[in-house]
C-alpha positions in Angstrom: 225.9 55.3 5.6 228.6 54.2 3.3 231.6 51.9 3.6 235.0 52.1 2.1 236.8 49.4 0.2 240.6 49.6 0.9 243.1 48.0 -1.4 245.2 45.9 0.9 247.7 45.1 -1.8 247.8 48.7 -2.9 247.8 50.8 0.2 248.7 54.0 -1.6 245.4 54.1 -3.4 242.5 56.0 -1.9 239.6 53.9 -0.6 236.7 53.3 -2.9 233.3 54.3 -1.5 230.4 51.8 -1.6 226.9 51.8 -0.2 226.4 50.1 3.1 224.7 47.1 1.5 228.0 46.1 -0.1 229.0 44.8 3.3 226.9 41.7 2.5 227.2 41.8 -1.4 230.9 41.5 -1.2 230.3 37.7 -0.4 229.0 37.2 -3.9 232.4 38.2 -5.4 234.9 36.8 -3.0 237.2 33.9 -4.1 237.3 30.7 -2.1 240.2 30.6 0.3 243.0 28.3 -0.2 246.5 27.8 1.4 247.6 30.9 3.3 244.5 32.7 2.3 242.5 30.8 4.9 244.0 33.1 7.5 242.7 36.4 6.1 241.7 38.9 8.9 238.0 39.6 9.5 236.7 42.0 6.9 239.3 41.1 4.3 238.5 39.4 1.0 240.5 38.0 -1.9 238.9 38.4 -5.4 240.7 36.8 -8.3 241.6 39.0 -11.3 240.3 36.5 -13.7 236.9 36.5 -12.0 236.8 40.3 -12.1 237.5 40.3 -15.9 234.7 37.7 -16.4 232.1 39.6 -14.4 233.0 42.8 -16.3 232.9 41.1 -19.7 229.6 39.4 -19.0 227.9 42.3 -17.1 226.6 39.7 -14.6 227.6 37.5 -11.6 226.2 34.1 -11.0 224.7 32.8 -7.7 224.3 29.1 -7.0 220.9 28.3 -5.4 221.4 27.1 -1.7 218.5 24.6 -2.4 219.8 23.1 -5.7 223.5 23.4 -6.5 222.7 22.6 -10.1 220.7 25.9 -10.5 222.3 29.3 -11.0 220.9 32.7 -11.3 222.6 35.4 -13.3 222.4 38.8 -11.6 223.1 42.0 -13.5 225.9 44.1 -12.0 224.6 47.3 -10.4 226.3 50.6 -11.5 228.1 50.6 -8.0 229.4 47.0 -8.5 230.6 47.6 -12.0 232.5 50.8 -10.9 234.1 48.9 -8.1 235.1 46.0 -10.2 236.6 48.5 -12.8 238.6 50.1 -9.9 239.8 46.6 -9.0 240.8 45.8 -12.5 242.3 49.1 -13.4 244.5 49.0 -10.2 245.3 45.3 -10.3 243.8 44.8 -6.9 242.9 41.3 -5.6 242.8 41.8 -1.8 240.5 44.2 -0.2 239.3 45.2 3.3 235.9 46.6 4.2 235.8 49.6 6.6 233.1 51.7 8.0 232.8 55.3 6.8 233.9 56.8 3.6 
């Protein structure tokens, strides 16, 4: 099964297909909510453009250990994640919604 990533801030764009596992992976990329962003509907995420640029430039994203906040692991971007981030950057997307089907 696959899911679709919909550009909330660019509704004219066709959705971007991702594997079903992206439903949980998206949490690695979402920006922390602040201000009005705390009221995003379920299934919607904000991802800051500056973070997208960093991940694409570095080819990795970083995870903080839940057991030791001083420890980080660098995880190489998968081909699907890199393609999705390029879609986000190329289309200046910062807010997405995850939907089933694709």
